[in-house]
N, C-alpha and C positions, 0 to 999 in steps of 0.2 A: 105743255096744258095747249096743249097750240095744236100741233095731232091729232088728241083728242077730239079736242072741242070741233075739227075740220072733216072728222070720219075718217082722217089717216090709222089710225085701228093696226098697221103693220107697219106705221115706222113707229105705235106706241111699243106695241108688244116687244117688235126688233132691241129698241132702247132696257124692256128691263126686262127680253131675254143678257143681252149688253150688261149688264148692271150686274144682275146672281152668278152672270159668269167673274165675276169681278168682286164678286165677295167670296165668291170660292175659294178662287185663286188666294186671299185676303185671306180666311179662316183654315186651309191648308199649312201656312205660311206662319202664322201665330199656335200651331197644335200640337208641331215642326220645333219649335224653337221653345217653342212651356208645356212639353205631355202632359205636366200635371198642376196645369193651371187652375184658380179656384173652379173655373164656368166650364175643364174643358171637355165638359162628361155630354153635358148640355150639347156645346159645338157639334162636338160625333153627332149627337140625337140629330142636330140638326145637318147637316150631314145628308147621313144617312135620309131624312126625310129629299135630303134636295136630286140628289139620288137616285129617287124610286117614285122622286116627276119627269125629270129626265127620260126614265126609262119609260112615263110615260109620255111624255113630249119632248126627244128628242130635238135639239136644237148645234146647229153648225157655227160657231164667231166664224165670222169674217176672218181672221187674223189665224191658220191655220198655229201657231205660235203659246195662243189663248188656250186655244181647242184642244189641243195636248194636255193641258196642265189643269183643263179644268175635270179632263179624261182621271189623268190620274190623281187626281183629289179626289173625286167619288172613289173610286174604284179603289182608294185607300183605304176607305171606309168600314168594304167592302168584305176585305178581304182579312181584317182585324179587330179588334176593339178596340183604336188610335183613333 
């Protein structure tokens, strides 16, 4: 909040994008572990919406390993119904 209040919007966007990356990786892992979970279809749809967002607003994580995991997770929902 301090960054936002002080006008450091780039730092805020960076933090939000980093949080989104972690959420994508976590959600993909959850789907891989339990593809038939109660809300799996909703999770897959959410990942598709994030993939659409990222196609419009690309972001590169400073950690190339996380960047690759996010790319794979988002590509996986575009290729299949999982």
